[in-house]
N, C-alpha and C positions, 0 to 999 in steps of 0.2 A: 655689775661690771665696774672695773676700776675707772677712775676719773682721768681723762686726758687733760694734760696741761696745755693751756693756750699761751704761746710765746709771742710777744709783741716786739719785733725786731726791725731795724732799719732795712730799707730796700732801695732799689734803683728805679727811677721813673720808667714806666713802660714794661717792667719785668716783674715776675713772681718770685718772691724770696722762698727758697727751699732750704729747710733746716736738715742737715745731713751729718752722718757719722760713717766714714768710709774705712774704718779700721776696727773690727771687732773679731773676737775669737769664741769658739765653742769647744765642746769636748772632742770634736773631731781633729783638733790639734792640741794646744796647751791651755784651752779655756776650761771653765768649770761649770758651764751651763749648756742646756740643750738648745739647738738652733731656734725652736719656736719661742723660747724665752726671750731671745734677742729682739724678736719682732714685737712682743708684748711690751718690753721695756721701751722700745722706740716709740710706740704709740702713746704710752703714758707720759713720756718725756716731751711730747709735742713735735716729734720729728716727722719729716716728710719722706726721707730716704735713708737707707742704711746699706752697708755691704758687709757680709760675713766673709772675712779674709783669713781663713785658716791657713797655717803654714803648710806648704807642700812637702818640705823636707824634714819637718819636725813634728812627730806625733807621739808624745810621751805616754798616751793612753792606749796605744795600739795593742797592748797585751789584752785589753778588754774590749776595745772598739776597733774592728778591722778598718784598714785604710780604704777610704772611699772619698776621693776629692770632690765628688758631686753630692755627697750625702747631705751636708748642711743645707745646700740649695734646695734639694728635693724635699727635705722636711719642712723648710720654711716658706717656700714660694706660695703655696696656697693660703697659708695663714696671713702672709703679707698682703695678698689680694683681699682677704676678708677685712683686714684692718686699714685698707687703703694706704699702705706703706709701699713706696717704690723700692723694690729689692734689686740691688745691683750685684750681679754675679762677679765674684772676685776671689783672688788667692794671693797669699804672701810668698814671694820668692825670697828664700832665706839664705843669706851668704855672710861670711865674715867680711869685715871692713878692710879695704874696699871690695865690693861696692856697698856692702851692708844689706839691709832689708828693703825690698820694694814691693808695693802692692800693684797687681795687675787688675784693673777694674774694667767692667763691661766686657768680660771675656765670655766665650761660649763653652770651651772645653778645657778644664784645668789640667787634665792628664797630659795634654800635649806640651805643657810647660815643665814637665818633670824631666830635666836634662842636666847632665853634669856640666856642660858648657854654659856659663851664665849668659853670654850674648845670644846663644841659640835659644835659651829659655825666653829671653826678652823678645827676640825676633818672632817666636811662636805666638807670643801674646799680641805683638803688634799686628801680625797677620790676621788676628781676630778683631782688630779695631780697638785694642786696649788703650786705656788711659793709664800711664805708668806714673806712680807716686813713690818718691823716695821717702822712706819712713825714718822718723827720729834720728836725723843726721848727727845730733850731738849726744846721743845715748852713751853714757859713760861706760857701759859694758863693752862697747866697741870703740868709743872715742874717749879715752880716759880723762882728757882735759875738758870734756864737755863742749868743745868749740867745733862747730860744723866746718868742714872744709871740702872743697871739690878735689877729687882725684881724677887721674887721667881717664878712668873708666866712665866717670860721670860726664866729663867733657865729650867723650866719644858718643855717649848716649844723646847728649844735647845736639851734637853735630849731625847725628843721624835723624834727629827729630823723634827720638824714642824715649825722652823723658819729658813729662808734661806738668808735674807739680812736685812740691816738696812740703813736708810737714813742718810748719812753723811751731805748732803746738802738738804735743803728744803726751797722753796720760796726765801728768801733773807738772810738766816743764815746757818751757818755750825757748826758742833759739832766735834772738833778734837778727843775727846775721843772715838768716834764711830770707828775710824780707829783701835784703840787698841782692842775694843770689837770684831770687825770683824776678826782681826788677831787671837785673843786668842780663838775664838769660831768657826773659819773656816766658816765665813759668807761672803756673797757678799757685796761689798761697793756700795751704791746706791746714786743717786742724781737726784732730780726732781723739777719741778716748783710748783706743788700743785696749779696750776692756777685755779682761779675762775672767773676772769674777762677776758678782751681781752688781749691776750699775748703781742701784740705790744705796748700796753699802759703800761703794768706792767714792761716790760723789754725793755725800750726805751734807745737808744744810747744818749749820750756817757756813761751814768752810767752803762749800761749793754750792752756789745757788742753782746750778744746772750743770749738766755734762758739757764738756767742750764740744764744739761742732763747727763744721764748715757751712757757711752761708753761700748758697749758689743762686745766682740771679738768672732765672730761666725765662724763656718766652711763654711757657705754659707749664703746668704741673704734670709732666709726663717723663717717662724714662728717656726717650730720645731727646727731648728738650733739655733735660738735665745734663745729658752727655754733651750736647752741643755747647752749653754754657761753660762747662768745665774746660773743654778744649779752647774756648774763646777767652779763658782766664777771668770770667766774671765771678770771682769768689772773694770771700773774706772769712776771717776766723773770729768766733765769739768764744771767749773764755773768761770766766768770772765776770767782772764788770768791765771788761776790756774788749776792744775790737782791734784787729790787725788787718790792714788792707793796703793796696797800692794807693798812691796819692790821689789819683783822679776818682777812684771808687770811694775812698774815704770821705772826700768832700761831699759827694752825693748822698752817702749814707747819713752823714750828719744833717744835711739839709732836709732829708726826708722825714726827720722826726723832731728836730728842734726849730722853733720859730719864735720870732720876737713880735709882740703885739704893738699896736699904736700906743704912744704915750697916753696914759689915762689921767695924768696930773702933770702940770707944768707950772713952775713959778719963775721968779726972776733969775734963778741960777741953775735949777735942776729940772730934770725930767724923770718920771717914774714910768716903767713899762714892765710887762710880764714876759718872761722867757719860759716857754713851754716845751715839754719833752713827752712825746707820744710812745716811747719805747720802754722796754724793761731794763734798759741800761742807763744808770745815772751818768750824766755827762759832767766831767770835772774840768773846769776852765781855769787857766792861770795865766799870769803874765799880762794882765790888763794894763792899759795906759793910764797916765795921770788923768784924774777927773772921773774915772770909772772904778768900780771895785777891782782890786788886784786879782781876786779869785772869785769864782762863782761855781756852786754845785747845783746843777739842775736835776732834781730827783727823778727817778724812774716813774713814768706815768704821772708826772706832777708838774708843778710850776713854781717859779721863784720870782719875786719882785726885785727889779734892779733899779737903783737910783744912780744917775750919771749926770754930768754937767750938760747944759743945753747945747754945747757945741756939737754933741753927738747926734743932734738932729740933722747936721750937715755933713758929718763924716762918720765912718764906721768905727765901731769898737773892736779892736783886734785881740784875740785870745789864742793861746795854745789849748788844744783839747788833749789833756794829759793821758786819757785812757783810750785814745784812738791812735795806734802806733802805725807809722808808715815806713820806718826804716830802722836800722840798728841804732841810730842816734837821732831819730826824728819822730815827732808826733804831728798830727794835723794842726794847722794854723788856720783860723777862720776869721771872717769879718762879720760882725753882727750889726745890723742897722735897724733901729726901731721902726716898725712899719708906720706909714703915714696914711691918714684917711684921704 
C-alpha cells in the first residue's frame, strides 16, 4: 500500500484541523482520471476531505462516457469510506462571467441543479443546504486582466445569503483582493487544486511541496462538523510555504505552532532564546525593531536561536510574518516575548 503523508499544520485551539480540497474533476466532466483515483490521491496527500465537483454543463467526454451527474459520487463513496476520507458531494455550475463558475458543495441531488436560469440553479442547491463557492474569480479566460471584481449577480447572491466562500487560490494562482472581498462580505476564504490531471504530476516537488488546500477548523472530524465550520468561516488556505487567513484566525494559527523559549543565556547586553516551529510551514519574519534581528526564518519543524538586546525581557519584539497573508496589502504582525521561568 502506498504511504500516506502526514501533514503538520497550524490549528485553532479547541478545534480539529481538516485538510481539504473542494475542487477536483474526473472523466465525468473534463478531468482525466477515474473518480476512485481522486480518493487515493487525497489519502496519499494527507487530506481529510475532498469534493469531486464535475461540471454540470460541460462534459467533453460524453461521446465515450454517458452523462450521469451522480456517477463520480457513486463510484468514489465506498472507496472514500475505506480510506477514511470525508467525501463531500458537489458539482460545478458553469457559466460565463458574470457570474462565472461556482461550486455547490454538500448537495444531495445534482440533477436538480441543471437549469438554464442561473439563479434557479443556485436556489435548487440552496434548498439542499449547499455551501456555494465562487471559483477562480480572477481566471484570465473569463477575467482577462486577472483582477477579481464583484458584479451585480454576486452582490445579489450575497444579499440573499446564497454565496458562502470565494477561492483565494486556484490551481497555481492566487488573488489577493479575494481576502478583502471575504472580509468585507463575511465569506469563507477557500483554496483548492481544481485538478484535472494526475495530482502528483501537476504538483511535483520541488516547485510544489504539496497541493494547495483549504484548512477547515471543525469541532470534530466528521462530515457534519466540516460543513458547520465552513458556514462559520473557520477556514484558511495553505499554498506552497504560505498561509492566507482572516486576521483573527491568522494570529491563532501562528501562535499554535511558533513559540519562544525562556532565555537560556543572558549577559550584560543581550539575551539568547530559542524560537520553535512545530509545523511544516517555515515562518518568515521581517521588520524587526532595533536591537533585534531585522529578519528571522524559523524553519519548518525546527528551531532558530535569536539574540536580542536585554530590553526585550520587558517588551515584545514585533515582526511581520511575510508568509501569512491577511489582506490584499497586509500580512500578519505579531509580538514575540521570550518566555520567562
